C-alpha positions, -999 to +999 in steps of 0.1 A: -069-376-208-084-353-235-073-322-216-037-336-214-037-344-251-050-308-260-023-293-238+003-314-254-008-304-289-009-267-279+026-270-264+039-287-295+025-260-318+040-233-296+074-251-297+072-252-335+064-215-336+094-207-314+117-228-336+104-211-367+111-177-351+146-189-341+153-201-376+141-169-392+161-149-367+193-169-377+186-164-414+178-127-408+209-120-388+231-138-413+215-119-441+219-086-424+255-093-417+262-104-452+245-073-467+265-050-444+297-067-454+287-065-491+279-027-489+312-020-471+331-041-496+314-024-525+325+010-512+361-002-508+360-016-543+344+015-557+372+037-543+399+014-557+381+015-591+381+053-591+418+053-582+427+028-610+405+046-635+421+080-628+456+064-628+449+049-662+434+082-673+466+099-665+487+073-683+466+077-715+459+114-710+421+107-710+401+101-679+372+088-701+395+061-715+407+052-680+371+047-669+362+029-701+390+004-695+379-003-659+343-007-671+355-030-699+373-052-674+341-055-652+320-062-683+344-090-692+342-104-656+304-102-657+302-121-690+325-148-677+304-150-645+271-154-665+287-180-687+303-203-662+295-199-625+261-183-620+242-215-613+270-228-590+270-196-569+232-196-567+232-232-554+258-224-528+237-194-515+205-215-514+223-243-495+237-218-469+202-204-463+186-238-459+214-249-436+209-218-414+172-223-413+174-260-404+201-255-377+175-249-350+155-279-361+185-302-357+191-290-322+154-298-314+158-334-326+190-338-306+173-326-275+142-348-280+165-379-284+179-372-249+145-375-232 
């Protein structure tokens, strides 16, 4: 009886380890994918920003003014973000991470109810 109980506890610990590894893998894969999309998106945005800055520079006969205008627009967007939506965005990101981490745990409970 004691040996059976020890084996059960060992198996249960091993199962929890595997679930933790699965949850970390899900979060890691999602994080990697998100970072990759962010980097590619930033390069695309950077190229469009250069194009707009040079275009504005030609319109005003000053490349420095074109880049200053683009920088000013982004400074304004940054200030608006900090003022209004920083906390809401952080909460959404945290919720996504927790949801991804707990997805494997929900599957375990569903499987245990079937036995």
